[in-house]
MARMARSE-26958 format. One line per field, with one value per residue (C-alpha): residue number from 1; y, x, z. Coordinates in steps of 0.5 Angstrom, whole numbers. Each point is the difference from the previous one (the first is absolute). Example, Ala and Ser with C-alpha at 12.3 -4.5 7.8 and 13.67 -1.06 7.14 Angstrom:
2
nr	c(1 | 2)
py	c(-9 | 7)
px	c(25 | 2)
pz	c(16 | -2)
***
This chain:
538
nr	c(1 | 2 | 3 | 4 | 5 | 6 | 7 | 8 | 9 | 10 | 11 | 12 | 13 | 14 | 15 | 16 | 17 | 18 | 19 | 20 | 21 | 22 | 23 | 24 | 25 | 26 | 27 | 28 | 29 | 30 | 31 | 32 | 33 | 34 | 35 | 36 | 37 | 38 | 39 | 40 | 41 | 42 | 43 | 44 | 45 | 46 | 47 | 48 | 49 | 50 | 51 | 52 | 53 | 54 | 55 | 56 | 57 | 58 | 59 | 60 | 61 | 62 | 63 | 64 | 65 | 66 | 67 | 68 | 69 | 70 | 71 | 72 | 73 | 74 | 75 | 76 | 77 | 78 | 79 | 80 | 81 | 82 | 83 | 84 | 85 | 86 | 87 | 88 | 89 | 90 | 91 | 92 | 93 | 94 | 95 | 96 | 97 | 98 | 99 | 100 | 101 | 102 | 103 | 104 | 105 | 106 | 107 | 108 | 109 | 110 | 111 | 112 | 113 | 114 | 115 | 116 | 117 | 118 | 119 | 120 | 121 | 122 | 123 | 124 | 125 | 126 | 127 | 128 | 129 | 130 | 131 | 132 | 133 | 134 | 135 | 136 | 137 | 138 | 139 | 140 | 141 | 142 | 143 | 144 | 145 | 146 | 147 | 148 | 149 | 150 | 151 | 152 | 153 | 154 | 155 | 156 | 157 | 158 | 159 | 160 | 161 | 162 | 163 | 164 | 165 | 166 | 167 | 168 | 169 | 170 | 171 | 172 | 173 | 174 | 175 | 176 | 177 | 178 | 179 | 180 | 181 | 182 | 183 | 184 | 185 | 186 | 187 | 188 | 189 | 190 | 191 | 192 | 193 | 194 | 195 | 196 | 197 | 198 | 199 | 200 | 201 | 202 | 203 | 204 | 205 | 206 | 207 | 208 | 209 | 210 | 211 | 212 | 213 | 214 | 215 | 216 | 217 | 218 | 219 | 220 | 221 | 222 | 223 | 224 | 225 | 226 | 227 | 228 | 229 | 230 | 231 | 232 | 233 | 234 | 235 | 236 | 237 | 238 | 239 | 240 | 241 | 242 | 243 | 244 | 245 | 246 | 247 | 248 | 249 | 250 | 251 | 252 | 253 | 254 | 255 | 256 | 257 | 258 | 259 | 260 | 261 | 262 | 263 | 264 | 265 | 266 | 267 | 268 | 269 | 270 | 271 | 272 | 273 | 274 | 275 | 276 | 277 | 278 | 279 | 280 | 281 | 282 | 283 | 284 | 285 | 286 | 287 | 288 | 289 | 290 | 291 | 292 | 293 | 294 | 295 | 296 | 297 | 298 | 299 | 300 | 301 | 302 | 303 | 304 | 305 | 306 | 307 | 308 | 309 | 310 | 311 | 312 | 313 | 314 | 315 | 316 | 317 | 318 | 319 | 320 | 321 | 322 | 323 | 324 | 325 | 326 | 327 | 328 | 329 | 330 | 331 | 332 | 333 | 334 | 335 | 336 | 337 | 338 | 339 | 340 | 341 | 342 | 343 | 344 | 345 | 346 | 347 | 348 | 349 | 350 | 351 | 352 | 353 | 354 | 355 | 356 | 357 | 358 | 359 | 360 | 361 | 362 | 363 | 364 | 365 | 366 | 367 | 368 | 369 | 370 | 371 | 372 | 373 | 374 | 375 | 376 | 377 | 378 | 379 | 380 | 381 | 382 | 383 | 384 | 385 | 386 | 387 | 388 | 389 | 390 | 391 | 392 | 393 | 394 | 395 | 396 | 397 | 398 | 399 | 400 | 401 | 402 | 403 | 404 | 405 | 406 | 407 | 408 | 409 | 410 | 411 | 412 | 413 | 414 | 415 | 416 | 417 | 418 | 419 | 420 | 421 | 422 | 423 | 424 | 425 | 426 | 427 | 428 | 429 | 430 | 431 | 432 | 433 | 434 | 435 | 436 | 437 | 438 | 439 | 440 | 441 | 442 | 443 | 444 | 445 | 446 | 447 | 448 | 449 | 450 | 451 | 452 | 453 | 454 | 455 | 456 | 457 | 458 | 459 | 460 | 461 | 462 | 463 | 464 | 465 | 466 | 467 | 468 | 469 | 470 | 471 | 472 | 473 | 474 | 475 | 476 | 477 | 478 | 479 | 480 | 481 | 482 | 483 | 484 | 485 | 486 | 487 | 488 | 489 | 490 | 491 | 492 | 493 | 494 | 495 | 496 | 497 | 498 | 499 | 500 | 501 | 502 | 503 | 504 | 505 | 506 | 507 | 508 | 509 | 510 | 511 | 512 | 513 | 514 | 515 | 516 | 517 | 518 | 519 | 520 | 521 | 522 | 523 | 524 | 525 | 526 | 527 | 528 | 529 | 530 | 531 | 532 | 533 | 534 | 535 | 536 | 537 | 538)
py	c(-33 | 7 | 2 | 6 | 4 | 6 | 2 | 1 | 5 | -4 | -7 | -1 | 3 | -5 | -6 | 2 | 0 | -7 | -2 | 3 | -4 | -5 | -7 | -1 | 2 | -6 | 4 | 6 | -1 | 6 | 0 | 6 | 1 | 2 | 7 | 5 | 5 | -4 | -4 | -7 | 3 | 2 | -6 | -4 | 4 | -1 | -8 | 0 | 3 | -4 | -8 | -1 | 5 | -3 | 4 | -2 | 4 | -1 | 1 | 4 | 5 | -4 | 7 | -2 | -3 | -7 | -3 | 2 | -2 | -7 | -1 | 2 | -5 | -6 | 2 | 0 | -6 | 2 | -3 | 7 | 6 | 7 | 6 | 7 | 5 | 4 | 7 | -3 | -3 | -5 | 3 | -3 | -7 | -1 | -7 | -2 | 2 | -4 | -6 | -1 | 1 | -5 | -5 | 0 | -1 | -4 | 5 | 0 | 8 | 5 | 7 | 7 | 7 | 5 | 7 | 5 | 5 | 6 | 3 | 5 | 1 | -7 | 0 | -7 | -2 | -7 | -5 | -3 | 1 | -4 | -7 | 1 | 3 | -7 | -7 | -4 | -7 | -2 | -7 | 2 | 7 | -2 | 1 | 7 | 3 | 7 | -3 | 1 | 8 | -1 | -1 | 1 | -6 | 3 | 1 | -8 | -6 | -6 | -7 | -2 | -7 | 3 | 4 | -5 | -5 | 4 | 3 | 7 | 5 | 7 | 2 | 0 | 6 | 7 | -1 | 6 | -2 | -7 | 0 | 0 | -6 | -4 | 2 | -3 | -6 | -1 | 1 | -5 | -5 | 1 | 0 | 1 | 7 | 3 | 8 | 4 | 7 | 2 | 4 | -4 | 4 | 7 | 2 | 7 | 4 | 5 | 5 | 4 | -5 | 1 | -7 | -1 | -7 | -4 | 2 | 7 | 1 | 0 | 6 | -4 | -4 | -7 | 0 | -1 | -5 | -4 | 0 | -2 | -6 | -2 | 0 | -4 | -5 | 0 | -1 | -6 | -3 | 0 | -2 | -6 | -2 | -1 | 6 | 4 | 4 | 3 | 2 | 4 | 3 | 2 | 3 | 4 | 2 | 3 | 4 | 2 | 2 | 0 | 3 | 6 | 1 | 1 | 4 | 5 | 2 | -1 | 8 | 1 | -4 | 2 | -2 | -5 | -4 | 1 | -3 | -6 | -1 | 1 | -6 | -4 | 0 | -1 | -6 | -3 | 2 | -3 | -7 | 1 | -4 | 5 | -3 | 2 | 7 | 1 | -2 | 6 | 6 | 5 | 5 | -6 | -3 | 6 | 2 | -7 | 1 | 7 | -3 | -6 | 5 | 5 | -2 | 6 | 4 | 5 | 3 | 0 | 5 | -4 | -6 | 3 | 2 | -6 | -4 | 4 | -3 | 1 | 1 | 6 | 0 | 7 | 2 | 0 | -5 | -3 | -5 | -5 | -1 | -4 | 6 | -4 | 3 | -1 | 3 | 5 | 1 | -3 | -6 | -2 | -8 | 2 | 0 | 2 | -5 | 0 | 7 | -1 | 2 | -5 | -4 | -3 | 5 | -2 | 0 | 0 | 3 | 4 | 4 | 5 | 0 | 0 | -2 | -6 | -3 | 5 | -1 | 3 | 3 | 3 | 7 | 6 | 5 | 6 | 4 | 7 | 3 | 7 | 2 | 7 | 4 | -1 | -8 | -3 | -5 | -5 | 1 | -7 | -2 | -7 | -3 | -4 | -7 | -2 | 2 | -5 | 5 | 4 | -6 | -1 | 8 | 3 | 4 | 2 | -2 | -1 | 2 | -4 | 2 | -6 | 0 | -4 | -3 | -3 | 1 | 4 | 3 | 8 | 5 | -2 | 5 | -1 | 4 | 0 | -1 | 4 | -2 | 4 | 3 | -5 | -6 | -3 | 1 | 2 | 6 | 2 | 4 | -2 | 4 | -3 | 2 | -3 | 2 | -6 | -4 | 2 | -2 | -7 | -5 | -2 | 6 | 2 | 8 | 0 | -4 | 1 | -6 | -3 | 0 | -4 | 2 | -5 | 2 | -4 | 2 | -1 | -1 | 0 | -7 | -2 | -1 | 2 | 1 | 0 | 4 | 4 | 7 | 2 | 7 | 6 | 7 | 5 | -1 | -6 | 5 | 0 | 6 | 2 | 1 | 4 | -5 | 2 | -6 | -1 | 7 | -2 | -6 | -2 | -4 | -3 | -4 | -5 | -6 | -7 | -5 | -2 | 7 | 1 | 6 | 0 | 6 | 1 | 4 | 3 | 4 | 5 | 5 | -5 | -5 | 5 | 2 | -7 | -1 | 7 | -2 | -7 | 4 | 5 | -6 | -3)
px	c(-32 | 3 | 7 | 3 | 6 | 1 | -7 | -2 | -5 | -5 | 1 | -5 | -5 | 2 | 0 | -7 | -3 | 2 | -2 | -7 | -2 | -3 | 0 | 2 | 7 | 3 | 7 | 4 | 7 | 4 | 7 | 5 | 5 | 6 | -3 | 3 | -5 | -4 | -5 | 2 | -2 | -6 | -2 | 2 | -4 | -6 | 1 | 0 | -7 | -2 | 1 | -2 | 7 | 6 | 7 | 6 | 6 | 5 | 8 | 2 | -4 | -1 | 0 | -7 | -7 | 1 | 4 | -5 | -6 | 4 | 1 | -7 | -2 | 4 | -2 | -8 | -4 | -7 | -3 | 0 | 5 | 0 | 5 | 0 | 5 | 1 | -3 | -6 | -7 | -5 | -7 | -5 | -3 | 6 | 2 | -7 | -2 | 7 | -1 | -7 | 2 | 5 | -4 | -6 | 4 | 6 | 5 | 7 | 0 | -5 | 1 | -4 | 0 | 5 | 0 | 6 | -1 | 4 | 2 | -2 | -5 | -3 | -2 | -1 | 2 | -2 | 5 | -1 | -8 | -2 | 2 | -4 | -7 | -4 | 1 | 4 | 3 | 6 | 2 | 7 | 3 | 1 | -8 | 1 | 7 | -2 | 1 | 8 | -2 | -1 | 7 | -1 | 1 | -4 | -7 | -1 | -1 | 4 | -1 | 7 | 0 | 0 | 6 | 4 | -2 | 2 | 7 | -3 | 4 | 2 | 7 | 5 | 4 | 1 | -5 | -5 | -6 | 0 | -8 | 0 | 4 | -4 | -6 | 3 | 2 | -7 | -3 | 5 | -3 | -7 | -4 | -8 | -1 | -6 | -1 | -5 | -2 | 1 | 6 | 5 | 6 | 1 | 7 | 3 | 4 | 4 | 3 | 3 | 3 | 7 | 2 | -4 | -3 | 4 | -6 | 1 | 7 | 1 | 5 | 6 | 1 | 2 | -8 | -2 | 6 | -3 | -7 | 3 | 3 | -6 | -4 | 5 | 0 | -8 | 0 | 5 | -4 | -6 | 3 | 4 | -7 | -3 | -4 | 1 | -6 | 1 | 7 | -2 | -6 | 6 | 4 | -6 | -2 | 8 | -2 | -7 | 2 | 8 | 2 | -5 | 1 | 7 | 0 | -5 | 6 | 6 | 0 | 1 | 7 | 7 | 3 | 4 | -6 | -4 | 6 | 1 | -8 | -1 | 6 | -3 | -7 | 2 | 4 | -6 | -6 | 4 | -1 | -8 | -4 | -3 | -6 | 1 | 1 | -6 | -4 | 1 | -4 | 1 | 4 | 5 | 1 | 2 | 5 | 3 | 1 | 3 | 5 | 2 | 1 | 4 | 7 | 0 | -5 | -5 | -6 | -1 | -5 | -5 | 2 | -2 | -7 | -1 | 1 | -5 | -6 | -4 | 6 | 0 | 4 | 3 | 1 | 3 | -4 | 4 | -2 | 4 | 1 | -7 | -4 | 0 | 1 | 7 | 4 | 5 | 2 | 7 | -3 | -5 | 1 | -4 | -7 | -6 | -5 | -6 | -2 | -7 | -5 | 2 | 4 | 5 | -1 | 1 | -7 | 3 | -4 | 6 | 0 | -6 | -3 | -7 | 0 | -5 | 5 | -1 | 4 | 7 | 5 | 6 | -2 | 3 | -4 | 4 | -3 | 2 | -2 | -1 | -2 | -2 | -3 | -7 | 1 | 3 | 0 | 3 | 2 | -1 | 3 | -2 | 5 | -2 | 4 | 1 | -7 | -3 | -3 | -3 | -4 | -3 | -2 | 1 | -5 | 1 | 5 | -2 | 6 | -1 | 5 | 1 | 3 | 6 | 0 | -7 | -1 | -7 | -2 | -1 | -4 | 0 | 0 | -2 | 1 | -1 | 6 | 1 | 5 | 6 | 0 | 6 | -5 | 6 | -3 | -6 | 0 | -5 | 0 | -2 | -2 | 5 | -3 | 4 | -4 | -5 | 6 | 1 | -7 | 0 | -2 | 7 | 4 | 6 | 0 | 7 | 3 | 1 | -4 | 3 | -5 | 0 | -3 | -3 | -4 | -5 | -1 | -7 | 0 | -6 | 0 | -1 | 8 | 2 | 7 | 4 | 6 | 4 | 2 | 7 | 2 | 2 | 1 | 3 | -5 | 4 | 1 | -3 | -6 | -3 | -8 | -5 | -6 | -6 | -1 | 8 | 2 | 6 | 2 | 7 | 0 | 6 | 0 | 5 | 2 | 0 | 6 | -4 | -1 | -7 | -3 | -2 | -2 | 2 | -5 | 1 | -6 | 0 | 5 | 3 | 1 | 3 | 5 | 2 | 2 | 4 | 3 | 3 | 2 | 4 | 3 | 3)
pz	c(-51 | 2 | -2 | 3 | 0 | 4 | 0 | 7 | -2 | -4 | 1 | 6 | -5 | -5 | 5 | 3 | -6 | -1 | 7 | -1 | -6 | 5 | 0 | -7 | 2 | 5 | 1 | -2 | -1 | 0 | -2 | 2 | -5 | 5 | 2 | 4 | 1 | 5 | -5 | 4 | 6 | -2 | -3 | 6 | 4 | -4 | 0 | 8 | -1 | -6 | 0 | -7 | -2 | -1 | -1 | -3 | 0 | -5 | 2 | -6 | -5 | -6 | -4 | -4 | 1 | -2 | 5 | 6 | -4 | -1 | 7 | 2 | -5 | 3 | 7 | -2 | 2 | -3 | -6 | -4 | 1 | -2 | 0 | 3 | 0 | 6 | -2 | -4 | 3 | -1 | 0 | 4 | -3 | -5 | 2 | 1 | -7 | -3 | 4 | -2 | -7 | 0 | 4 | -4 | -7 | 2 | -2 | 3 | -1 | 1 | -2 | 2 | -2 | 3 | 1 | 0 | 5 | 0 | 6 | 4 | -5 | 0 | -7 | -2 | -7 | -3 | -2 | -6 | 1 | -7 | 4 | 6 | -3 | 2 | 3 | -5 | 0 | -5 | -1 | -2 | -1 | -7 | -1 | 3 | -2 | 2 | 7 | -1 | 1 | 7 | 3 | 7 | 5 | 6 | -3 | 0 | 4 | -2 | 3 | 3 | -3 | -7 | 2 | 3 | -5 | -6 | 4 | -1 | 4 | 0 | -3 | 6 | 3 | -3 | -6 | -2 | -4 | 3 | 0 | -8 | 0 | 6 | -4 | -6 | 3 | 3 | -7 | -3 | 4 | -3 | 6 | 0 | 2 | 3 | 0 | 4 | -1 | 8 | 2 | 3 | 1 | 1 | -2 | 3 | -4 | 4 | -5 | 5 | 4 | 3 | -3 | -7 | -2 | -5 | -5 | 1 | 0 | -7 | 0 | -2 | -6 | 4 | 2 | -7 | -1 | 5 | -2 | -7 | 3 | 4 | -6 | -4 | 5 | -1 | -7 | 1 | 5 | -4 | -6 | 3 | 3 | -7 | 1 | -6 | 0 | 7 | -2 | -6 | 5 | 5 | -5 | -3 | 8 | 0 | -5 | 2 | 7 | 2 | -6 | 0 | 7 | -1 | -6 | 3 | 5 | -5 | -2 | 8 | -1 | -1 | -7 | 3 | 3 | -7 | -4 | 4 | 1 | -7 | -1 | 5 | -3 | -7 | 2 | 4 | -5 | -6 | 3 | 0 | -6 | -5 | 2 | 7 | -2 | -5 | 6 | 4 | 0 | -5 | 5 | 2 | -6 | -4 | 6 | -1 | -7 | 1 | 5 | -5 | -6 | 3 | 3 | 5 | 4 | -4 | 0 | 7 | 1 | -5 | 3 | 7 | -3 | -3 | 6 | 4 | 2 | -4 | -6 | -4 | -6 | -2 | -7 | -5 | -3 | -5 | -6 | -3 | -8 | 0 | 4 | 6 | 7 | 3 | 6 | -4 | -7 | 2 | 3 | -5 | 2 | 7 | -3 | 5 | -2 | 4 | 0 | -1 | 5 | 6 | -4 | 4 | 5 | 8 | 3 | 7 | 5 | 2 | -6 | 1 | 7 | -1 | -7 | -2 | -5 | -6 | -6 | 0 | -5 | 3 | -2 | 3 | 4 | 1 | 6 | 2 | 7 | 0 | 8 | 2 | 5 | -3 | 0 | -6 | -6 | -4 | -7 | -4 | -6 | -3 | -5 | -6 | -1 | -7 | -1 | 5 | 4 | -6 | -2 | 7 | 0 | 6 | 3 | 7 | 6 | 7 | 6 | 6 | 6 | 5 | 7 | 0 | 7 | -1 | -7 | 2 | -6 | 0 | -5 | -7 | -5 | -7 | -7 | -7 | -5 | -6 | -5 | -2 | -7 | -2 | 2 | 5 | 6 | 4 | 6 | 6 | 6 | 6 | 7 | 5 | 7 | 6 | 6 | 0 | 1 | 7 | 1 | -1 | 5 | 4 | -2 | 4 | 0 | 3 | -5 | -7 | -5 | -6 | -6 | -6 | -6 | -5 | -7 | -4 | -7 | -3 | -7 | -5 | -2 | 7 | 2 | 7 | 1 | 7 | 1 | 5 | -2 | -2 | 3 | -5 | 0 | 5 | 6 | 4 | 6 | 7 | 0 | 6 | -1 | 4 | 3 | 3 | 4 | 2 | -1 | -4 | -4 | -3 | -6 | -3 | -7 | -1 | -5 | 3 | -1 | -6 | -3 | 2 | 3 | 7 | 5 | 8 | 3 | 7 | 3 | 6 | 3 | 5 | -6 | -4 | 5 | 2 | -7 | -1 | 7 | -3 | -6 | 4 | 4 | -6)
***
């Protein structure tokens, strides 16, 4: 079923993606949540040409996604149901893949891979890829607690009798993060779940949309309050169903995913937001079992412990860097009375356990594009871009971390540029690392030639391209550490460079929200003129 509110521009594509699944789809129910922009008329026109499409019109807008989905669920007549938002699509073969898995294994729930597609760049980021690497059958969610990490309701096929028989529905009305609660109710009923590696849902992310989605509209602290309330309901639902393992896993997921995501943005918020966010977070995380906090990956559990230990916001720069993916632990590197690493001299109770290479580190594929599960320390690598008429270079400084890096013996560093919109790798630069005199860091200088970036397949000469930089430190003991770069020095300004191929390049180093070094590169006089004209227009 497709739900829509004031989305006439995209709803046709969503409905057609469902209808194009072939005989596996017996009916498509579209629920118009009292739109005022012509969405209802668009759906009615589609229904006149497609007998499998049935349109329901709500008389009053619900203010959320739960009520229209419940309307569609009550109206459905098929044996299985799926949910689809009006601005997303089902890729070809999605429903047949899920339907085959559900039937083969007698599973009332079948789930598949989802990608978050950044538009207009069309960059695909896998959602919870570790859950969908290979086909699997779980006799109950308790046998695979990490299933709680996939809170989406849309990349799954459900037996309608299973939902109705267990009284499973979405929260009604203006309820944000309703899919968290619905998914918890599904897991609490302990169904057999079949998973497939096929991509079954494309989640469109439009950051420049006039009306941002709920998950992207995080500038007001009310969004965090709503997220916490939904998560509290998740924990209660799982605990009340006698699923303590799932409840603990859901608490750990909150730290690994939700907490890190919001902490990365905390330094961009005002003082009032930070104070209220901090209070809400402390109150919520204080209810978690110690086992759930300890099970989180190292960056997340350290973040949680700092927040619990301090009654007021503090160390925002360090917290932001630690919450990045991959995390970076900025100095100072304090130790407690027993010599163990701690957050700071005035918070010795916040121990930084698991600082061995890879111990407790997050192995998510989202950490470092292209990295093949290297060992990870939250190491800090400063990079100073120096751009000039004869090209440029990166001055690299790799900081030690409680002697853990020194024990591995860094010898060289690879820097790779990745075009953000499609994650296409660009040129790689390799340089030897030399220890500093005081033994606290290693340095290198790598040539930075930006001209080849404009010659890669798919390049758009008339538009500026964003490039992320990732590093890999190679050590004498065989350890390979993946990291992003932290911008340093005075070189963070736009520079115009000559180019034999394009006549001129415009390069802008900048820091991402998570504090990583990135580049915007434009090429050719036309592109440079367009950027200059936009700046003059502002």
